C-alpha positions in Angstrom: -14.1 22.6 31.8 -12.5 21.2 35.1 -12.5 17.7 33.9 -11.4 18.4 30.0 -8.5 19.6 32.4 -7.5 17.5 34.1 -7.0 14.8 31.2 -4.7 16.7 29.4 -3.0 17.1 32.1 -3.0 13.8 32.9 -2.1 12.8 29.5 0.6 14.9 28.9 2.8 14.6 31.6 2.4 11.0 30.9 2.9 11.2 27.0 5.5 13.5 27.6 8.0 11.2 29.8 7.3 8.5 26.6 7.9 11.1 24.3 11.5 11.8 25.8 12.5 8.4 25.6 11.6 8.1 22.2 13.3 11.8 20.8 10.1 12.8 19.9 8.7 16.8 19.9 5.6 16.4 18.9 2.7 14.3 20.3 -1.6 13.6 20.8 -2.0 14.6 23.7 -5.9 14.7 23.8 -8.1 12.7 20.9 -12.0 13.7 21.8 -11.5 11.2 25.3 -14.5 13.1 27.2 -18.2 13.6 25.6 -19.0 16.9 24.9 -14.8 17.7 24.3 -14.7 16.7 20.7 -11.6 18.2 19.8 -8.0 17.0 19.1 -5.0 18.6 21.4 -1.8 17.9 19.7 1.7 19.5 21.6 4.4 20.6 18.8 7.7 21.6 21.6 6.5 24.1 23.8 3.2 24.7 21.6 -0.6 23.3 21.4 -2.6 23.0 17.8 -6.2 22.2 19.1 -8.5 20.5 16.0 -12.5 21.3 17.1 -14.9 18.4 16.0 -18.3 20.7 15.8 -20.8 18.0 16.3 -23.3 16.8 13.5 -26.5 16.7 15.9 -27.4 20.3 16.4 -29.9 19.0 19.1 -27.6 16.8 21.4 -27.8 18.1 25.3 -24.0 19.1 26.0 -23.0 21.9 23.6 -19.7 22.4 22.2 -17.0 24.8 23.8 -16.0 27.8 22.1 -13.1 28.1 20.8 -12.2 30.7 23.2 -12.5 28.5 26.0 -10.8 25.6 24.7 -8.2 28.0 24.2 -7.9 28.8 27.3 -8.6 26.1 29.3 -5.6 23.9 26.9 -3.1 26.0 28.4 -3.9 26.1 31.7 -3.3 22.0 31.7 -0.4 22.4 29.9 1.1 25.3 31.9 1.4 27.5 28.7 0.6 30.5 27.1 -2.4 30.9 25.4 -0.6 32.8 22.5 0.5 29.5 22.6 -2.2 27.2 22.4 -3.7 27.8 18.7 -7.5 26.0 18.0 -8.2 24.9 14.2 -12.6 24.2 13.3 -12.9 21.2 11.6 -15.5 21.2 8.9 -15.9 18.5 6.3 -14.3 17.3 4.0 -11.0 19.6 5.6 -8.6 17.7 4.7 -9.7 17.9 0.7 -8.9 21.2 -0.6 -9.8 23.1 2.6 -7.1 21.5 4.6 -4.4 23.8 2.1 -6.4 27.0 2.4 -4.7 30.3 4.8 -6.2 30.6 7.3 -3.7 33.4 8.8 -0.6 35.1 8.5 1.3 35.2 11.3 3.6 32.4 9.7 4.4 30.9 13.5 6.5 27.8 13.2 8.1 25.1 15.0 10.7 23.0 14.6 10.2 19.7 16.3 12.1 16.8 16.5 10.9 12.8 15.4 13.2 10.0 15.3 16.6 12.7 14.8 15.2 14.1 12.2 13.6 18.1 12.1 9.7 18.9 10.5 8.8 22.3 10.2 5.1 22.5 11.5 3.4 26.2 10.5 1.3 26.4 13.7 -0.8 29.4 13.0 -1.8 29.4 8.8 -3.4 26.4 8.0 -6.2 23.8 9.0 -2.9 21.1 9.6 0.4 22.3 9.9 2.3 20.4 7.4 3.2 16.7 9.5 0.5 14.4 9.9 1.4 12.8 12.7 -0.8 9.9 12.2 1.6 8.6 10.1 4.9 8.8 12.4 4.8 5.1 12.6 5.2 4.5 8.8 7.5 7.1 8.0 9.5 4.7 10.4 8.9 2.2 8.4 9.7 3.7 5.1 13.4 5.3 6.4 14.6 1.2 7.8 13.1 0.1 3.9 14.6 2.7 1.4 18.6 2.1 2.1 19.7 1.7 -1.7 16.3 2.0 -3.5 15.0 4.9 -5.3 12.0 6.5 -4.3 8.8 8.6 -5.4 6.8 10.4 -2.8 3.2 11.6 -4.6 0.7 13.9 -3.4 4.1 15.0 -1.7 2.6 17.8 0.7 5.8 18.7 2.8 7.8 16.6 1.5 7.4 14.2 5.9 7.9 10.5 3.5 10.5 12.5 1.3 12.9 12.9 4.4 12.4 10.1 5.9 13.0 8.4 2.9 15.9 10.4 2.7 16.4 9.5 5.7 17.2 6.1 5.1 19.7 5.8 2.3 17.8 6.4 -0.5 19.1 6.4 -3.6 17.1 8.8 -4.9 13.9 10.8 -4.4 11.2 12.3 -6.9 8.3 13.9 -4.8 5.1 15.3 -6.6 2.8 18.1 -6.1 0.7 20.7 -7.6 2.0 23.4 -4.5 4.9 25.3 -5.1 4.8 26.2 -1.3 4.0 22.9 0.0 7.4 21.7 -2.5 9.4 24.6 -1.0 8.1 23.5 2.5 9.4 19.9 1.6 13.3 21.7 0.3 13.1 23.4 3.3 12.7 19.9 5.7 15.6 18.0 3.0 17.8 21.6 3.8 17.5 21.4 7.9 18.4 17.7 7.8 21.7 17.9 6.0 19.6 15.9 3.0 19.2 18.4 -0.1 21.2 17.4 -2.3 20.9 17.1 -5.9 19.9 13.7 -6.1 16.7 14.7 -4.3 14.0 16.1 -7.6 11.2 18.2 -6.9 8.8 18.2 -9.2 5.5 21.0 -9.4 3.0 19.2 -11.2 -0.7 17.3 -11.3 -0.3 13.9 -10.4 -2.4 12.5 -12.0 -1.2 13.9 -15.6 2.4 13.4 -14.3 1.8 9.5 -13.3 0.2 8.6 -16.9 3.3 11.5 -18.7 6.1 9.1 -17.3 5.0 5.4 -17.1 9.1 5.3 -18.2 10.0 5.7 -15.3 11.0 3.0 -12.4 10.9 3.6 -8.8 11.2 0.8 -6.4 9.6 2.1 -3.7 6.6 4.8 -3.3 3.9 6.5 -1.1 0.6 7.6 -2.2 -1.0 9.2 0.3 -3.7 11.7 -1.5 -6.6 14.3 0.2 -9.8 12.5 0.1 -11.5 15.0 -2.0 -9.5 17.0 -4.2 -11.0 20.2 -6.8 -8.6 22.8 -8.4 -8.4 24.8 -11.6 -4.6 22.7 -12.3 -5.9 19.3 -12.6 -7.0 17.7 -15.6 -9.8 16.0 -13.3 -11.7 16.4 -9.8 -10.1 13.6 -8.2 -12.3 11.3 -4.6 -10.5 8.8 -4.0 -13.0 5.9 -2.6 -13.7 6.3 -6.5 -10.3 6.5 -7.9 -8.5 4.4 -5.9 -8.0 1.6 -8.5 -6.7 4.2 -10.9 -4.4 5.7 -8.9 -2.8 2.8 -7.4 -2.6 0.7 -10.8 -1.1 4.0 -12.7 1.9 4.4 -9.8 2.0 0.5 -10.3 2.7 1.6 -13.4 6.4 3.0 -12.3 7.3 0.8 -10.3 9.9 -2.3 -10.8 8.8 -5.8 -10.3 8.8 -6.6 -6.6 9.1 -2.6 -5.5 6.9 -1.5 -3.0 3.7 1.3 -2.5 1.9 2.7 1.1 -1.2 3.3 0.0 -2.7 5.8 3.0 -6.3 7.4 3.1 -8.0 9.0 6.0 -11.3 8.6 4.0 -13.9 7.6 6.4 -16.2 4.4 5.4 -12.9 3.4 2.9 -13.0 0.5 1.2 -10.4 -1.1 -0.9 -11.4 -1.6 -4.2 -9.0 -5.2 -5.3 -11.3 -6.6 -7.4 -11.2 -3.3 -9.5 -7.7 -2.1 -8.3 -6.8 -5.3 -10.6 -8.5 -4.8 -13.4 -7.7 -1.2 -13.9 -4.1 -2.4 -14.2 -5.2 -5.0 -16.5 -6.7 -2.2 -18.3 -3.2 -0.2 -19.0 -1.3 -2.8 -19.6 0.0 -2.9 -16.0 0.8 -6.3 -13.8 -1.5 -6.8 -11.0 -0.2 -6.9 -7.8 1.7 -10.2 -6.3 0.5 -9.2 -2.4 -1.8 -6.5 -0.8 -1.5 -6.0 3.3 -3.5 -3.6 5.2 -0.9 -2.3 7.6 -3.6 -1.1 9.6 -4.0 -0.5 13.2 -0.5 -1.2 13.6 0.4 2.0 11.6 -1.2 3.8 14.1 0.7 5.8 16.9 0.3 4.5 20.3 -0.8 8.3 21.0 -3.5 7.7 19.3 -7.0 6.6 20.4 -8.9 7.3 17.4 -7.7 4.2 15.3 -9.7 4.9 12.0 -7.9 8.6 11.7 -6.1 6.4 8.4 -6.2 3.4 6.2 -2.7 2.1 5.1 -1.7 -0.7 2.9 1.3 -1.9 1.1 1.2 -2.7 -2.1 3.7 -5.5 -4.1 4.1 -4.5 -7.4 3.7 -8.0 -9.7 6.6 -8.6 -12.5 6.2 -7.3 -16.3 
């Protein structure tokens, strides 16, 4: 494990200096750099979260390290206590329904800083911490574009995009998610930045149903960042983003003003945006086809991420009515 530890320590020294210059206390340190050490290591202001990716090739020559060995090595490399290193083992499709399943009850949290904003990360209890570090660039861009605009955040999770829009001066925000817990988390993120006014609306609802029942609403800016897969008894149907993204995007465009901006993102590996089906679906539901669709990746991926396929992101401009 010596090469693994040395790599983490070296990168951490460099990244920490960079992070201080750009006002970050949460960033990626290691991203599956070395064969045999298939994990990502993220720094959360004195703590580390390790996401281990077991190999899908059982006959490979280099075995995966145990979670305990990883925890000890990361603690030594970062010079922190082992108790401050949280190791999660990622299973296939875990950023669908399984990302939200509780793994622990300790409730270890860190309040981290990103571009002057404070966000709550839960380090112990779930596969994901509540803050997707790979969307940092899009949050910054959204913040720059939000001034005076009404903003819609679909599958809002813990509201980091909502916080960015509110900090950027959005005239109002609407955040929609099926989880009561995550909506409360989103409210907490806003409150920690003194941005929890009545203009910031939280709605607990099935996004698929809510979109089709609220066609009279209008927004000038939106984010659509759905899970790749989702199944819930509270949803009208299951969600598969490769199959369902044309309808999701078209339904969101139905709520946008002419020239409104939609950021659509997915972490589905091998995803291909089907522009023809988006236009066809828009026609079928009586919505103008998009005026333009621009892919913002790889520019939307932060410099501390080695994995350039961590997500795909698109900027969609609504057409006229």
